[in-house]
Structure formats: structure tokens, C-alpha cells
C-alpha positions as a Markdown table, in Angstrom:
| # | Residue | x | y | z |
|---|---|---|---|---|
| 1 | Met | -70.4 | 66.6 | 69.8 |
| 2 | Ala | -72.0 | 69.9 | 70.9 |
| 3 | Glu | -72.9 | 70.1 | 74.6 |
| 4 | Gln | -76.7 | 69.8 | 75.1 |
| 5 | Ser | -78.6 | 71.6 | 77.8 |
| 6 | Arg | -82.1 | 70.7 | 79.0 |
| 7 | Pro | -83.8 | 71.5 | 82.3 |
| 8 | Cys | -85.2 | 68.7 | 84.5 |
| 9 | Glu | -88.9 | 68.4 | 84.2 |
| 10 | Ile | -89.4 | 68.3 | 88.0 |
| 11 | Cys | -86.9 | 70.8 | 89.5 |
| 12 | Gly | -85.8 | 72.9 | 86.5 |
| 13 | Arg | -82.1 | 72.4 | 87.1 |
| 14 | Pro | -80.0 | 71.5 | 84.1 |
| 15 | Ile | -79.7 | 67.8 | 83.3 |
| 16 | Glu | -76.1 | 66.6 | 83.6 |
| 17 | Pro | -74.4 | 66.5 | 80.2 |
| 18 | Glu | -73.1 | 62.9 | 80.8 |
| 19 | Arg | -76.7 | 61.8 | 81.5 |
| 20 | Leu | -78.0 | 63.4 | 78.3 |
| 21 | Glu | -75.2 | 61.8 | 76.3 |
| 22 | Leu | -76.1 | 58.3 | 77.6 |
| 23 | Leu | -79.9 | 58.8 | 77.6 |
| 24 | Ala | -80.7 | 61.4 | 75.0 |
| 25 | Asp | -84.5 | 61.3 | 75.6 |
| 26 | Thr | -84.4 | 61.8 | 79.4 |
| 27 | Arg | -86.2 | 64.7 | 80.9 |
| 28 | Leu | -85.0 | 64.1 | 84.5 |
| 29 | Cys | -81.8 | 65.1 | 86.3 |
| 30 | Gly | -79.9 | 62.3 | 88.0 |
| 31 | Glu | -81.5 | 62.9 | 91.4 |
| 32 | His | -85.0 | 62.7 | 90.1 |
| 33 | Ala | -84.2 | 59.8 | 87.9 |
| 34 | Arg | -83.2 | 57.8 | 91.0 |
| 35 | Gln | -86.4 | 59.0 | 92.9 |
| 36 | Ile | -88.8 | 57.9 | 90.1 |
| 37 | Gly | -87.4 | 54.4 | 90.5 |
| 38 | Lys | -89.9 | 53.9 | 93.3 |
| 39 | Tyr | -92.7 | 54.5 | 90.8 |
| 40 | Gly | -91.4 | 52.2 | 88.1 |
| 41 | Gly | -88.8 | 54.4 | 86.4 |
| 42 | Glu | -88.8 | 57.2 | 83.9 |
| 43 | Phe | -89.6 | 54.8 | 81.0 |
| 44 | Val | -91.8 | 51.7 | 80.6 |
| 45 | Leu | -90.5 | 49.1 | 78.2 |
| 46 | Thr | -92.9 | 46.6 | 76.6 |
| 47 | Gly | -91.6 | 43.6 | 74.6 |
| 48 | Thr | -93.6 | 41.8 | 71.9 |
| 49 | Gln | -92.4 | 38.5 | 70.5 |
| 50 | Ala | -93.1 | 38.0 | 66.8 |
| 51 | Ser | -94.5 | 34.7 | 65.6 |
| 52 | Leu | -93.0 | 33.1 | 62.5 |
| 53 | Ala | -95.5 | 30.2 | 62.4 |
| 54 | Lys | -97.8 | 29.8 | 59.4 |
| 55 | Gly | -101.4 | 31.0 | 59.9 |
| 56 | Gly | -103.5 | 28.2 | 61.6 |
| 57 | Ser | -100.4 | 26.2 | 62.5 |
| 58 | Leu | -100.2 | 24.7 | 66.1 |
| 59 | Lys | -96.5 | 24.8 | 65.9 |
| 60 | Arg | -94.9 | 27.6 | 68.0 |
| 61 | Asn | -92.1 | 29.3 | 66.1 |
| 62 | Tyr | -91.1 | 32.6 | 67.5 |
| 63 | Gly | -88.8 | 35.1 | 66.0 |
| 64 | Asp | -87.4 | 38.4 | 67.3 |
| 65 | Val | -88.6 | 40.6 | 70.1 |
| 66 | Ser | -89.6 | 44.2 | 69.4 |
| 67 | Val | -89.4 | 46.6 | 72.3 |
| 68 | Ala | -91.5 | 49.7 | 72.7 |
| 69 | Lys | -90.4 | 52.5 | 75.1 |
| 70 | Arg | -92.9 | 55.0 | 76.5 |
| 71 | Arg | -92.7 | 57.6 | 79.2 |
| 72 | Asn | -94.1 | 56.7 | 82.6 |
| 73 | Gly | -96.7 | 59.5 | 82.8 |
| 74 | Glu | -98.2 | 58.3 | 86.1 |
| 75 | Gly | -94.8 | 58.0 | 87.8 |
| 76 | Leu | -93.8 | 61.5 | 86.6 |
| 77 | Gln | -97.1 | 62.9 | 88.0 |
| 78 | Arg | -96.5 | 61.3 | 91.3 |
| 79 | Leu | -92.9 | 62.5 | 91.4 |
| 80 | Arg | -94.1 | 66.1 | 90.6 |
| 81 | Glu | -96.6 | 65.9 | 93.5 |
| 82 | Asp | -93.9 | 64.7 | 95.8 |
| 83 | Phe | -91.6 | 67.6 | 94.8 |
| 84 | Gln | -94.4 | 70.1 | 95.2 |
| 85 | Arg | -95.3 | 68.8 | 98.7 |
| 86 | Ala | -91.6 | 68.9 | 99.7 |
| 87 | Asn | -91.2 | 72.5 | 98.6 |
| 88 | Glu | -94.4 | 74.0 | 100.1 |
| 89 | Gly | -94.2 | 76.6 | 102.7 |
């Protein structure tokens, strides 16, 4: 596998290759990934349970769960602001 390189969205340092291998869609280095935990993490996961019941039936018959993953935009913004404040003057 070719070694990937991508800068951290917050500090600009290269993201660790091991981190990219485990979590290919990350945009944060290990340090900032830990820090964003206080704002809910880099990603927000939402699960939706499918219903297998016939339309109009009162019987509850659930099937699989589908998971949607999206970036935590609000958390990333707050982390950026923290970083900027820490690096001012």
C-alpha cells in the first residue's frame, strides 16, 4: 500500500500514516482527534432501524440498522477557534 500524506485541518502538520490507514477519511492528526472528543468527536454517527412490518400493521418487526457518518462541523469550528486563540500573540 502506498504511503498517504495529508495535513491536519487544524494545525497543518502531516497526519500520522498509521492513523490514515485505520481511518482513511480523517482530517485530524492524533493530537487534535483527542482534543475534538470534548466537542463530540470528529464524526457523528446516526443509526436508523429499518422496519420489516407490513404497512398499517401494529406488529413491530425490525430489521437491520443502517448507520450514517457525517463530519462534526460545529466541533471542528470550535476546535479551530481554540487553536487560533492558543496561538495568538
